N, C-alpha and C positions, 0 to 999 in steps of 0.2 A: 322607590325611584332609583334608576340605574346610576352608577357612577361612571366616570370616563377618565381613567388615568393613562395618559399616553406613555408609550415605552419606545426606546429606540430600536430600529431594526426589527428583529423578531424575538426580542427579549421578554417573553411573557413571564419568565421567572422573577422579573422585578416587581411583579404584582403580588408576590408572596407577602402575606402580612396586611395587605389592603382588605378592609372589610367587604364581605360579599353581600350585596343587596339581594332582595328577593324579586326576581323579574317576573313580569307577566309573560308566560310562555304559550305560544300557539304551536301546536303540533300538527304537522301535515303528513298524513299517511298516504303513500302512493299504493294503489290497489288495482288488480285486474284478475277477476275470476279466482279469488282466493278466500272464500268465505270462512273455512276452518282456520286458516292462518290469521286472518283479520280478527276473528274472535279472540284468539289467544293474545294478540298484540293489544287490542282494546282493553281487554281485562287487565293486562299488565299496566297499561297507562292509568287505569283507575286505581292502582295501588302504589302510586309514586309517593316518595316522601316530600317531593315538591309537586303538588297537584298542578296539572296544566290549566291554564286560563281557558283554553278551548281546544277542541280536537276537530280537525276537518279531514275527512276522508276524500281524497282526490281519485276518483274512479276513471280509469283509462279505457272506458267504452265496454265494460262488461255487459253481457246479455241481460243479466238481472243485477242491476246495481245494489249495493248493500242497503238495507233499510236504516234510515236515521234511528239513532237511540238517544236516550237522555244525555245531554252534554256532548253529543257527536252530530256534526253536520256533514251531510254527503253532497258532494258536487261532482258532476259528470261531464265528460266530453265524448264525442262520437269516436267509435272504434276505427281508427285509420292506420292501423299498425301500432307498433310499440312507441308510444310518445310520452315517455316518463318526464321529459323536460317540460313539455306543454302541461302535463297533469299537475306537476309540482308548482308551476307558475299559477295555474288555475286555483290550486288549493291556497296558495299564498295570498292571492287577491281577495279571498274570503275570510281572511283572518284580521284580528284587531290587536294582537299582543305586540309587545316591544321587541321580544326575541322569537325568532322562527326556529323550530326543530323540525328537521325532515327525517321520517322514518319509512322503511318499506314494510308492506303488510306482513311480509315473511320474517320479520325481525322482532323478537320479543325482548323488551327492555327489562333489566333488573330493577328492583324498587327504587334504588338510588340513582338510576340512569339520569333523569332530567336534572336533578340537583348537581350531580357531577358534570355533566356536559355543558351546562350554562354557567358554571361559576366564574370562569375567566371571561366569558362574553359579557357577563353582567358587570364586570369591572373596567373593560376596555372596549370602546366601540369599534376598534379595527380588528377584533379577533374573529377568526373562523375556526371552530372547533370540530373535531371529529372524535368519535368514541371508539371503543375497542370491540371489534366484531368477532365473536366466537361462533363456533359451528357445532350443531348436533342434529340428530334425526329426531324431529319433533312430531312425527306423524301420529304418534299414539299419546301425545301429551294433551290433556284436557285443558281448557281455559282455566287459569288460576294455578296450574301445575308449575313446578319449579323446573325450568329448562336445564339446570345443572344436573338433574337426575336423569335426563334422557341420555341415549347413547351418543357419546362424544365423537365428533369428527375433528380432523386436524385443522388448525388455524392456518390460513394462508401464509406460507413462508416468506413470500415477497413483502407482505405487509409487516409481518413480525420483524423481519430484518430491516426494513425501511425505518420503522419507528425506533428500533434499537440503535441503528446507525446515526440517526438524527437527534437522539436523546429526546424522544417524544416531540419531534419537530422543532426543538429549541434551536437546533443547528440546520433549520431548513434552508434551501437555496431555491434557485429558479427551476429545479426539476422536481421539487417536492410536491407539486400539485398532484402527482401520481398517487399520493397517499391520502387524498381527499376522497372520501366515500360518502356519497349522498344518502346511503341507506341509514346512516346515523350521524347527523351533522347539525350544527347550531351556528347561528349568526344573528346579528341585530337586523332588524327590518331596514334600518338606514343603510347599512352596508349592502344588503341584498338589493335594494332599490338603486343604489349607486352602481352596482354591477350590472344592472339590467336584468336580474334574475338568470335563469337557465336559458341557454340558447335553443330555441325550438327548431333550429335547423337539424338538430340531432334526432333523427327518426330511426328506430331500430336499436337493438340492444347496445348499451355501453357508450362511454365517451363524454356524456353530458356532465358527469361529476368532475372529471378530470379537467374538462374545459372551464367549468366554473372556478375550480381551484386555481387554474392558471391565471385567469382573469383577476381572481382575488389577490394573488401574490403580486401580479403585475400592477394592481392598483394600490399596493401598500398595505395589504392585510397582514395580520399576524396569525400564523398558522399554529395550531396547538392540538396535540393528541392527548385527550383526556382518558388516561388509562383506566380510571375507576368507572367511567361511564360504559358499562358493558351491556351490549345487546346481542341476543342469540339468534343467529341466522339459521333458518330451517333448511338443512342440506349443505352440501360441500360448496367451497368456492369454485369458480369457473376452472381453476387449475386442477381441480379434483373431478371434473366432469369430462365427458366426451366432447372435446372441443370442436366447434364449428369454425373451421379455418377461414371459410369465406366470410363469415360474419365478422371475425376479428380483423381480417384484412380490411373490410369495409370501414370498421371503427378506426383503424390506423390511418386510412386515407382521409377520412373526415377530420381527424385531429391534426394531420399534417397540413391540411389546407387552412386551418383556422388558428393553429398554435405555432408561431414562428420560432419557438425554442428550438435550436439547431438540431439536437438529437431527435427530438419529436418529429420535426419536419424532415430531416434526412436530406438526401441529395436532390430533392425535388426543386425545380426552378421556382423562384418567387412568383406569387400570383398577386391578386388584388390586396391581400393582407400581408404586408412586409414586415420585417423585423425592425427596420430602422426607417423612420420618416425624415427626409432630408429637405430642408428649406435653405434657399440661397439668400445671403445677406449681401447683395450686390445689385448694382443697377443692371437690369436685363440687356441694356444696349451696349455695354461695354464688352471688349474682346475677352476679358478674363472670364466672363460667364460661360462662354463655350468651352474654354479650357478647363474651367472648374467642373463642369458637367462631364467632360471626357475623363478627367481624373477620377471622378466619382464612379463612373461606369467601369473603371479599371481597378476598383478596390478589391482586395482579396475577400473581404466580407461582401458576398454578392447579394445577400438578401436585404436589399434596400430599395426604396423608391424615392425619386427626386420630384420635388414640386417647384415649378418656375413659371414666371410670366412669360409671355411671348410665344413664339412658334417653334422653339427649339425642339429637335428630336421628337417629332410627333409619334405617339405610340410608345415612347420610352419615357418621356418626362410627363408628369401629371400636372395639368393646368387648372384642375378644380380644386376646391378646398378638400382637406383631409375628411374622410367619412367618419362618423362615430365608431364604426367597426375598426377602421384603421387605427384611430386614437386610442381605442381601448385595448387593442391587441398587440400593437408594436411595443417592443421592449424599450425603445429609446427614440428621442427626437434629436436631430442634429442640425445645427445652424452653421453653414459653411461660408467663409469669407474669401477664400482663394484656393487655388489648386492644391490638393493634398497628395503626399506620397501614397503608394498603393496600400500599405498596411495601416494606414492611420485609423480608419473606422474599426478594424479588427482589434487594434491596441486599446483604443479608447473604450470600446464595448467590453473588452476583457477586463479592464481595470474597474469599470463600473460594476460589472456582474460579480467579480471575485470579492470585492470589498463592500458590496451593497451600498453603493454610493448614489448620491442625488445628481451630481454634476461632475463631468470631467472636461477639462479644457485642453485643447492642443495649442501650444505656443511655439512661435518660431524662435529663431536664435537670439532675437532682441527681446524676447519675452512678450511679443505681441500675440493676442489670441487670433488663431486662424480658423478654429472651429470650436463649438461648444456643444457638448452632448448632455442632455438632461434625460433622466430615466422616468419612464411612465410610473414606476413604483413610487417614487418620490413625489411626482406630480399628483398622483392619485391621492395619497394620504394628505398631502397639503391641500388638495381641493376640498376634502371633506372637513378638514380642520381650519379651512380659510387662512392658511399660512403661506400660500404660494408654494414654491418648491420647499418641501418639508426639510428644515435644517438639520434634523436629527440624522439624515443620511450621509452628510459630509461631502466634501469635494476633493478633487485631486487634479494635478496638472501633468500632462505628458509632453515631452519636447519632441518636435518634429522639424525637419528641414523642408520648408515649402518648396514646391517645384519652382524652378527658375521661370521668371516671366519672359 
């Protein structure tokens, strides 16, 4: 039986010393036309120090899907282009374990991989863990061979530096989702279901793992790099290949549309998935509402969307309830009671993100609250733990001078 020791912020180091239970691990292997690579990976999964509860091969439309083997189930989907997100979701739906591990067919795990990758996940329900991806030329390696004996290829420098700079994600922040690699990743089924799985709008190579990592962080997940969980990737990282610039540009555009983190989104105008969701705490018939909306539209932080009753600003103000996509992806919700100076949202959001807070209040000269910002990160963790806004994230107050009425 799994344990669940909550930790504040991203402090997975506080789990050191907590006994590690033995989880039921379901492994989903994403595959397409890779019979030799899959044979190596399945053989390696059969030699784990923590044997998997089950293995599901999720085939993305191969002309000849893999044959089922003892202890291995094969599920398939039609070939409609590269659909790794949909394939991984399909595989997950056919599993029964309490912990999900995602592997790619071209990634061979070392014998201690599953035990190392799931040790933190088994102790805390909020953890999303990624392993260490090493690279080698495995073309001539038979099933059962040691990948460490194959010709070595360099590890991706951007990953190595990212894990080093964040101390294996202990110091993760709102951009650390870039270090979430679905080729070797683990999380509890409860967290996977809470996130809604992989987003199947990602069709074509790349982006679906970063997107899941963003939504996980945004929902209060604890990100961990399990350095001892080593998987050997057959071939170089994309940085070591002849890069298809058009494909990478498409990936960047998909991420910018769905991930409102400012550097990822860039200068693109906000669309239906904004960074901040704004509700008005005022009678829609009062004159202050129009002035409040005008002040919000003049904010220096432009990536926000306002929801209000009535017929104000058609096409600019949203009158319908927030969609599940908006609620899952926006970094914060803002309740506004009166007109705000132009930098208020920028200052409140900066305070929340810099200090990983749950709530930031903007107070006027007399201490009265004029706006309350709550982070999706604290709301998400609180939702899973039935605590409301998770108190571990803390609160802060910024002082503003409300616009004169």
